[in-house]
C-alpha positions in Angstrom: -61.2 -45.1 -131.9 -59.0 -46.7 -129.4 -58.0 -45.4 -125.8 -54.7 -44.0 -127.4 -55.9 -41.7 -130.2 -58.5 -39.6 -127.9 -57.9 -36.2 -128.2 -56.3 -34.8 -124.7 -58.0 -31.4 -123.7 -55.4 -28.4 -122.6 -56.1 -27.6 -119.4 -55.2 -24.2 -117.8 -55.4 -22.8 -114.3 -57.8 -19.2 -113.7 -57.4 -18.9 -110.1 -55.2 -19.8 -106.8 -55.1 -19.2 -103.1 -53.1 -19.9 -100.5 -52.6 -20.2 -96.5 -48.7 -20.4 -95.4 -46.4 -19.0 -92.6 -46.4 -16.1 -95.2 -49.9 -15.2 -94.1 -53.3 -15.5 -96.0 -53.1 -15.5 -99.6 -50.9 -16.5 -102.4 -49.4 -12.9 -103.3 -48.0 -13.0 -99.6 -46.3 -16.6 -99.9 -44.9 -15.3 -103.5 -43.8 -12.1 -102.3 -42.1 -14.0 -99.6 -40.3 -16.4 -101.9 -39.3 -14.2 -104.1 -37.6 -11.5 -102.0 -36.2 -14.7 -99.9 -37.6 -14.1 -96.8 -37.8 -17.0 -94.1 -41.0 -17.4 -92.7 -39.6 -20.0 -89.8 -40.0 -18.8 -86.7 -40.1 -19.9 -82.8 -42.9 -22.9 -82.8 -46.3 -21.6 -80.6 -48.2 -24.6 -79.3 -51.1 -24.9 -76.9 -49.1 -27.4 -74.8 -46.0 -27.6 -73.3 -43.3 -28.7 -75.9 -40.1 -29.9 -74.5 -38.3 -31.4 -77.5 -35.4 -30.6 -79.4 -36.5 -28.7 -82.1 -38.1 -25.2 -81.2 -38.5 -23.9 -85.0 -41.4 -24.3 -87.7 -43.0 -22.9 -90.2 -46.9 -22.0 -88.8 -49.4 -19.2 -90.1 -49.2 -16.3 -88.2 -51.8 -14.7 -86.1 -54.4 -17.5 -87.2 -58.0 -16.5 -86.7 -60.6 -18.7 -88.3 -63.3 -16.7 -86.9 -62.0 -13.6 -89.1 -62.3 -16.0 -92.2 -64.9 -18.5 -91.6 -68.4 -18.8 -91.0 -69.1 -19.8 -87.2 -71.4 -22.8 -88.1 -68.9 -24.2 -90.2 -66.3 -24.2 -87.3 -67.1 -27.1 -85.2 -67.2 -29.2 -88.4 -63.4 -28.4 -89.6 -60.0 -29.0 -88.1 -57.4 -26.4 -89.6 -56.3 -28.5 -92.5 -59.9 -28.3 -93.5 -60.0 -24.7 -92.7 -56.8 -23.8 -94.6 -58.1 -25.8 -97.7 -61.3 -23.4 -97.6 -59.9 -19.9 -97.2 -57.4 -20.8 -100.2 -60.3 -22.4 -102.4 -62.3 -18.9 -101.2 -59.6 -16.9 -102.7 -58.6 -19.4 -105.8 -62.5 -19.4 -106.6 -62.6 -15.7 -106.4 -59.3 -14.6 -108.8 -61.0 -17.0 -111.3 -64.7 -15.1 -111.3 -67.1 -17.7 -109.8 -69.1 -16.7 -106.6 -71.0 -18.6 -104.9 -71.8 -22.0 -106.7 -71.4 -20.5 -109.9 -68.0 -23.3 -110.5 -70.2 -26.2 -109.3 -72.3 -28.8 -111.0 -71.8 -32.6 -112.3 -68.6 -31.9 -114.3 -66.9 -30.3 -111.5 -64.1 -32.2 -109.8 -62.2 -31.8 -106.1 -59.3 -33.5 -105.6 -57.6 -32.4 -102.2 -54.3 -34.2 -101.7 -53.1 -34.0 -97.5 -50.2 -36.6 -95.9 -52.1 -36.7 -92.5 -55.4 -35.2 -92.6 -56.9 -33.5 -89.2 -53.5 -33.7 -87.1 -54.3 -31.3 -84.8 -58.0 -33.1 -84.4 -55.7 -36.4 -84.1 -53.6 -34.5 -81.2 -56.2 -33.1 -79.2 -58.3 -36.2 -78.8 -55.2 -38.4 -77.7 -54.6 -35.6 -75.0 -58.0 -35.7 -73.6 -58.2 -39.0 -73.6 -54.9 -40.5 -72.3 -54.2 -37.3 -70.0 -57.4 -35.5 -69.1 -59.8 -38.9 -69.0 -62.0 -37.4 -71.5 -64.6 -38.4 -73.7 -63.7 -37.4 -77.8 -66.2 -34.6 -78.8 -68.8 -35.9 -81.1 -67.6 -34.4 -84.3 -64.1 -35.9 -83.9 -64.4 -38.5 -86.9 -65.8 -35.8 -89.3 -62.5 -33.4 -88.3 -60.2 -35.4 -88.9 -60.7 -38.0 -91.3 -58.7 -37.1 -94.6 -61.7 -36.7 -97.1 -63.3 -33.5 -94.7 -61.6 -31.2 -96.8 -62.5 -32.4 -100.2 -66.2 -33.4 -99.3 -66.6 -29.7 -97.5 -65.2 -28.0 -100.5 -67.8 -30.1 -102.6 -70.8 -28.8 -100.8 -69.3 -25.3 -100.5 -69.2 -24.6 -104.2 -71.8 -27.3 -105.2 -69.0 -29.3 -106.8 -71.1 -32.7 -107.7 -68.8 -34.1 -109.9 -65.7 -36.7 -109.1 -64.5 -35.9 -105.3 -61.6 -37.2 -103.3 -58.7 -36.8 -100.6 -55.6 -38.1 -101.7 -53.0 -38.9 -99.6 -49.3 -39.7 -100.6 -47.5 -37.8 -97.8 -45.2 -35.2 -99.5 -46.2 -35.8 -103.2 -50.3 -35.8 -102.1 -50.6 -32.3 -103.3 -48.6 -32.7 -106.7 -50.6 -35.5 -107.2 -54.4 -34.4 -106.6 -53.5 -31.6 -108.9 -52.1 -34.4 -111.7 -55.1 -36.4 -111.2 -57.4 -33.8 -111.8 -55.7 -32.5 -114.8 -55.7 -36.3 -115.8 -59.6 -36.0 -115.4 -60.0 -32.8 -117.2 -57.6 -33.6 -119.9 -59.5 -36.7 -121.0 -63.0 -35.6 -120.6 -64.2 -36.8 -117.4 -64.5 -33.5 -116.0 -64.7 -29.7 -117.7 -63.3 -27.5 -114.1 -61.9 -29.0 -111.0 -60.9 -27.5 -107.4 -57.7 -29.1 -107.0 -54.8 -28.8 -104.7 -53.6 -29.8 -101.0 -53.9 -28.8 -97.4 -51.7 -29.9 -94.2 -51.6 -28.7 -90.4 -49.6 -30.6 -88.7 -47.5 -28.5 -86.6 -48.6 -30.5 -83.2 -46.7 -32.0 -80.2 -46.9 -35.3 -81.3 -45.9 -34.7 -84.6 -42.9 -32.7 -84.1 -41.8 -35.4 -81.7 -42.4 -37.8 -84.2 -40.4 -36.1 -86.7 -37.7 -35.3 -84.5 -37.1 -39.1 -84.0 -36.4 -39.7 -87.8 -33.6 -37.0 -87.4 -34.7 -35.4 -90.5 -35.4 -31.7 -88.7 -32.7 -28.8 -88.7 -32.7 -27.1 -85.3 -31.2 -24.0 -87.0 -31.5 -23.1 -90.7 -33.1 -25.0 -93.6 -30.1 -24.9 -96.5 -31.5 -27.4 -99.5 -28.2 -28.4 -101.9 -26.0 -26.7 -99.6 -22.5 -27.9 -98.5 -23.6 -28.3 -94.2 -27.5 -28.5 -94.4 -28.7 -30.7 -91.9 -32.5 -31.3 -92.3 -35.5 -29.6 -92.9 -38.2 -27.4 -91.3 -41.9 -28.5 -90.3 -44.9 -26.4 -92.4 -47.9 -25.9 -92.5 -50.6 -24.3 -95.0 -52.7 -24.9 -98.1 -52.8 -24.5 -101.6 -56.1 -24.8 -104.0 -56.2 -24.1 -108.0 -58.8 -23.8 -110.0 -58.0 -25.9 -113.0 -60.2 -25.4 -116.6 -60.3 -27.0 -120.3 -59.2 -24.0 -121.6 -62.4 -24.2 -123.8 -64.2 -23.5 -120.8 -62.3 -20.8 -119.9 -62.2 -18.9 -123.1 -66.0 -19.6 -123.8 -66.6 -17.7 -120.1 -63.9 -15.5 -120.9 -61.5 -16.1 -118.1 -58.1 -15.1 -118.4 -55.7 -18.2 -117.3 -52.6 -17.4 -115.4 -51.0 -20.1 -117.2 -51.3 -23.6 -118.9 -51.0 -27.0 -116.7 -49.1 -28.5 -119.3 -47.9 -31.9 -118.2 -48.0 -34.3 -115.4 -46.0 -37.4 -114.2 -46.4 -39.9 -111.3 -44.0 -42.8 -110.5 -43.3 -45.3 -107.4 -39.8 -46.1 -106.6 -40.7 -49.0 -105.0 -37.4 -48.8 -103.3 -37.5 -48.0 -99.2 -39.6 -46.8 -97.2 -37.8 -43.7 -96.7 -34.6 -43.4 -98.6 -35.0 -42.2 -102.5 -33.9 -43.9 -105.6 -32.9 -42.3 -108.9 -34.3 -44.0 -111.0 -38.0 -43.2 -109.4 -37.9 -39.4 -109.4 -35.9 -39.5 -113.0 -38.8 -41.4 -114.6 -41.3 -39.2 -113.1 -39.9 -36.0 -114.6 -39.5 -37.5 -117.9 -43.3 -38.4 -118.3 -44.5 -35.0 -117.2 -42.2 -33.7 -119.8 -43.6 -36.3 -122.1 -47.2 -35.5 -121.2 -46.6 -31.9 -121.8 -45.2 -32.6 -125.6 -42.1 -30.8 -124.3 -38.1 -31.6 -124.8 -35.8 -31.3 -121.7 -33.8 -28.2 -123.0 -37.4 -26.5 -123.1 -37.8 -26.0 -119.4 -36.4 -22.9 -118.2 -36.9 -23.2 -114.1 -37.0 -26.0 -112.2 -38.9 -25.6 -108.1 -37.4 -28.4 -106.7 -38.5 -31.0 -103.8 -35.3 -29.9 -102.0 -35.9 -31.0 -98.4 -32.1 -30.1 -97.1 -31.9 -33.3 -96.0 -28.4 -34.9 -97.1 -29.6 -37.7 -99.0 -32.6 -36.9 -100.6 -30.7 -33.4 -102.4 -27.9 -35.8 -103.7 -30.8 -38.1 -105.0 -33.0 -35.1 -106.7 -29.7 -33.7 -108.1 -28.2 -36.9 -109.9 -32.3 -37.7 -111.2 -32.2 -33.9 -112.5 -28.9 -34.7 -114.3 -30.4 -38.0 -115.4 -33.1 -36.1 -116.8 -31.3 -32.6 -118.3 -27.6 -33.9 -118.9 -24.6 -32.0 -117.5 -26.6 -28.7 -117.5 -29.8 -28.7 -115.5 -32.3 -25.7 -115.7 -31.5 -23.3 -112.8 -33.3 -24.9 -109.7 -34.5 -23.7 -106.4 -36.2 -25.0 -103.0 -38.5 -22.5 -101.4 -38.9 -24.8 -98.4 -36.6 -22.4 -96.0 -39.2 -19.7 -96.8 -42.6 -21.4 -96.3 -41.1 -24.7 -94.3 -42.0 -28.4 -95.6 -45.6 -28.5 -95.5 -46.2 -32.2 -96.1 -49.0 -32.8 -98.4 -49.5 -29.3 -98.9 -45.9 -28.8 -100.1 -46.8 -29.2 -104.1 -49.2 -26.8 -103.9 -47.6 -24.0 -102.3 -44.5 -24.4 -104.7 -47.0 -24.7 -107.6 -48.1 -21.2 -106.7 -44.7 -19.9 -106.3 -43.5 -21.9 -109.6 -46.5 -20.0 -111.3 -45.8 -16.5 -110.1 -42.0 -17.1 -111.1 -43.4 -17.5 -115.0 -46.0 -15.1 -114.6 -43.4 -12.3 -113.8 -40.0 -13.9 -115.0 -38.2 -14.0 -111.6 -36.6 -17.3 -110.1 -36.7 -17.0 -106.8 -33.9 -18.5 -104.4 -32.5 -20.7 -102.6 -31.4 -18.9 -99.1 -29.5 -20.0 -96.3 -27.2 -21.1 -98.7 -23.4 -21.5 -97.7 -21.6 -23.3 -100.6 -21.6 -25.8 -103.5 -22.0 -29.7 -102.3 -20.1 -31.3 -104.9 -22.5 -34.4 -104.6 -25.1 -31.5 -105.6 -24.5 -30.8 -109.3 -27.1 -28.5 -109.8 -27.6 -24.0 -110.3 -29.5 -23.7 -106.8 -29.8 -20.0 -107.4 -28.2 -19.4 -104.7 -29.8 -16.4 -101.6 -30.9 -14.3 -104.4 -34.0 -14.3 -106.9 -32.7 -13.9 -110.8 -34.7 -12.0 -113.3 -34.5 -14.5 -116.1 -36.7 -15.4 -119.8 -39.4 -18.8 -118.0 -41.4 -19.6 -120.8 -41.7 -22.9 -119.1 -41.4 -24.4 -115.5 -41.8 -27.6 -113.7 -42.3 -28.7 -109.9 -41.1 -31.7 -108.1 -42.9 -33.4 -105.3 -41.0 -36.8 -103.9 -42.3 -38.5 -100.8 -41.6 -41.1 -98.5 -42.5 -44.7 -99.6 -41.3 -43.5 -103.1 -43.9 -41.7 -104.6 -43.3 -39.0 -107.1 -45.0 -36.2 -108.9 -43.8 -33.7 -111.4 -46.2 -31.2 -112.5 -45.5 -28.6 -115.8 -46.8 -25.4 -116.6 -46.3 -22.7 -119.4 -47.1 -19.4 -120.6 -50.2 -18.9 -122.6 
């Protein structure tokens, strides 16, 4: 039997969890996205900040001691903390306790754009301003692999375990690569998603320097849009083969039906139409679906001028003159970089399950260069059987996930 003749196993999602600017839990995130409630607020930092951008989407009133064991905290940067909280929720929803989900056939794949950004920022300040030596556990906290290895130890997962860092496509690629492992038979279960805790003094100043942050309102696909709002959080999912889920009596939330990933190979910062177009086409081919079967699309939708135009052109290249209704939920939860694809998949799955497409809030009027239906300002009740979620990153790394009802 050749590789192309191998039987692909169906993959389902049986649990999901989130930490976001909407609070702790997947439900608060969905409620905020569905109801169009922005969670972007004045930024709160532990050291003075004199930059131009004063807003971001931070996790509100966050106290790690309320969610995690005291002995674990010295080893965990907030990005790892967020991943643990989200994973605990996902495993509980999937019906697992302790290390029941673990074993040699359970993979852990976590995406992050930066890793331990707060640890890096804190230690840079300690070294250059306070002239203090770094904390002994600095390296275990800041490495991007800290999150997946911590989850692996927590749940006894001994299968393939790694961090994936591809900027804003990190979570999407992590979930997609876990999907590929399960569908090809390399694993039977996976804990996958993304996490980011990047709202720090240094990070905000760096993003300011790129001139892509809005000082007021994030307005994807809208005329007069002027940039994104930085966010943070995590989203983690339990992926299983359909046969495995059925064997233990689990009720899937949805089927993870397809995945595509491509590289533009074009520019460090500017997106290209061809790469995202081919990425969506590959995801549809992976799912065995025609473009006409997609009912709703959760867009990357950063609200930067050029990126929204490029994504709109790519959608029209895939779907023709009438792309499915589209929304970007980044004005709600911010652009959480390596976690964004995970947060947006939580929203996409809930849209599928509740038959409600969330709105693109803060929308003023159409941009003639973004010829899509952005579901402006108000959620839309509609029939959704198949939904797609896009993540497009700096460097031209693209990831698209397709989910459908089961």
